[in-house]
N, C-alpha and C positions, 0 to 999 in steps of 0.2 A: 504494500500500500504506500502511495506517495506521501511525502511530508505534507503537502497542501491538502490532500484528502483527509489525512489524520487530523490536521488542524481544523478543517471544516467540520468534521464530526464533533470535535471537542467544542468548537464554537456553538454548534447546535445544541449539544447536551448541556452546556453551561448557560444557554440563552443569552449570548452576548449581543448587545445592541449599541447603536450610536445614540446614547441617551441624551447627552448634552454637548454643545459646542461652546467651549469656555473662552471668553475674551476679557482681557483686563482693560478697563476703560477709565476715562477721566470723570465723566458725569453720568451716572446711571439713570438719574431721574429724567434727564433730557432724552436719553436713548430710549427708555421705556415708553415715554410719551410718543416719540417718533414711530416706533414699531407698532404700538397699540393703535394710535390714531390713523396711521397711513396704511398699515398692512393687516390690521385686524388681529394681531397676535394678542394672546391673553397673558396677563401678568400673574404668575403663580407665586403666592405668598409662601415664603419659607423662613425659618428662623435659624441663625447661625451664631449664637451668642459666644461660642468659644473660639471663633476664628478671629484673627487679627485684621480682617477685612470684611466688608459687607458683600453679600451675595444676593443677586436678583435673578430669577429664572422667568423666562417668557417664551411664548411660541404658539404654534398651532397644536392644541391638545388632541385634535381629530384631523386625520388626513382623509382626503377624498380621492376616488378613482377618476378616470377620464370622463365618466358619465355623471360626475358630481354626486355619486353615492358614497356613503361612508366606506372607507377601505376595509377589506376583510381583516379580521383579527389574526389571520394566519400570516399576514405580512408584517414587516418590521414596524414597531411603534414609532410615533413621531419623535424627531430629534428637536430638542429645545435649545434656545440660546441661554447661556449662563454668563452674567456680567459680574466681574469682581472689581471692586473699587474701594477707595480710601485705604489702600494698602500702605502702611507706614514705611515699608521697606522699598517702596517704589517712588521714583521721581515722576510725578504725574505729567510734567512738561515733556517727558520723553515717551509717553505711552502711545506712540504711533510707530509701529515697526512692521507694518504690513504693506502690501502693494504688489504690482504686477511683476516686480523683479525680486520679491522677498519670498521666504518660505511659505508664509500664509498670504493668500491673495484675496479671496472673496467667498461669499456664500451665493448660491444661485437659488432664486425663487422661481419655481415653475408654475405656469398657469395657462388658461385657455386662450386668452386674448391679450397680448402685450400692448397693442395700440390703445385699447380701451383703458388698461391700467395706467398707461402713460398720461392719458387725458385727465384721469382722476388725480393722479399725483401732481401734475402741473397746475391743476385748478387749486391745489393746496400749497402752491409755491414750492413744490419739491422738484428740483431740476433733475433732468435725466438727459442722457445722450439721445440722439435720434435712433430709432429702432431700424434694424436692417437684417437681411439674411446674411449671416456670416458663413461664407463658403457653403459646404454641404453639412454644416454642423447644426445650426439652428437660427431661428429668428429671435433677436434679442436686443437689449439695450442695457446701459449701466447707469448707476447713480451712487452717491455716497451718503452714509448716515452722518449724524452730527459728530461722531468720533473720528470720521475719516475712513471708516471701513467701506470697502467696495461691495455693492450688491448688484447682481446680474438678474434681470428679468428675462426668463427664457420661456418661449412659447411651446406648447405641447407639439404643435405641427410646424413644419417648414412654411414659409410664406406662401409658396405656390399651392401646397396642399391645403392650407387653411382657406385660401380664396376659392379653390375648387370646391371644397365642402360647402362653403357659404353659397356659392353659385348654384349648387345642386339641391341642397336641403335647407338653406337658410341658416341664419346665425342663432346659436343658443342665446336666449334672452338672459341678460344679467340679473342678479338677485341682490336685493337690498341687504340680505343676510351677510354679504361679503363686501368689505370696503372697496376692494378692487373689482367688484362685479362678479367674480367667480372664485371658487376655492383656490387657495394658494398652498404651496408646499415648499419647505426648505429642501430643495432637490439635490444640491451639491455643496460640499465643503471643498474648496479648491486650494491645492497646495502646489508649489513648484519644487522640482528636484533636479539636481545635477547628476545623480546616479540612479537610473531607473532600475538597474538590476537589483541593487540592495533594497530599494523601495518596494519593488514588486515582491521580493522574498519576504519582506516584513509583513505586508498586508495579506499576501496570499498564503505563504507557507507558515508564518508564525501566528498570525491572527485568524487565519482560516476564512478570509473574505473571498468572495467569488469575483473573478475578473469578468465583467459584463460586456465591456466594449473597449476597443482600441481605435482611436480616430486620428489619423494622420492629417496634418495640415501643412502640406509641403510648401505652400506659398510663404508661410511664416516660419517654416523650419522647426515646428514642434509637433509633438504627438500627445494626445490625451488618453489617459487610462482611467477607467471607472470601476471601482470596487464597492461591494456591498455584502452585508450579511443577509442573504436571501436564498430561498429555495427556488426562486423563479429562474427560468432560462430565457434568453432572447429568442425571438421568432426564428432567426437564422443562426445556424451553428457557427458560421464564419464571423466571429466577433470583430474582425479587423476590417473587412471590406463590405459587409452588408450594411448599406446606408439605411435600409428600412429599420434596422435595430435602433437607430438613433432617435427617431420619433417615438418608438416604443419606450426607450429609456427616459425620455423627458416626461412621459406620462406615468412613470412609477410613483406611487404615493408614499415614498419613503426617501431617505437621504442616502446618497452615495458619496464616497470619497473620490474626488476628481484630482488626478495627478497630471500636471503639465510638465513634460520633459522636452527640453530643447535639444535637437539632434546635433547641433554644432558643439563647439567647445565652450559655449557660454556657461558661466558658472553662477549658481545661485549662492549668495553669501550664507554661510552656515548659521543656523538658528542659535541665538545667544543662550548659553547655559542659564537655566533658571536658578534664582537664589532661593533661600529659605522663605517659605510662605508665598512663593510665586507659583502660579499654575495658569496655563492657557496662553493664547496668542495676544499680541497687543498691536 
């Protein structure tokens, strides 16, 4: 039995999940308001009296499938955001160490209609980039939260697929139950790496995650890898070249780890070693 297979069995038996995505932040109150008011996330009250920092947890407590029904309980449970702040060991003026060229880049929020979501956000004075079809990856746009963390809005379908569906069957009407008109999901936590071999062994062989998709973007000289703790398999077994798998992946009602690896000699600066009482990205 292979190492990755053994690890996968262990992960299943132990019930491993991506429970929380931990970020160290400057002002949690401002961030909570931003995510609750604009994205409809729910603030989960927790008590941490014995920690030297404050902790807030928020997110989507329920994930929905592509038909806007509650996701099956056989699928991974929702991944929540966890904010750490007022850590006396940290200099809050330096709490921005993420970005497109850092180890931690962004979260991706997946949903039915990116253009509709952009209209709502812009009506609330939340700036976003223009939405566009990025290669044969997805229809998307980007924005930043008050702490400077990047958020990607990623549509379930490619732009051409979405327009064809609307032309044929009409558009799904938005619902007032969701601030962006439709259910949203934290679909990706995106990291950059300089060493894909070690990274893949870590997630696949050690943690037992399943590699769901490999997406090469030759124009920009990088490749994307997507891992998850799930029993699902993509529609096509060719996880590298089957483009149909990509739209399927964006519709998954759970979070994947997205790894971006540059195929050139471009190096990602190593992640700073954490000090005592530090945990999470910043």
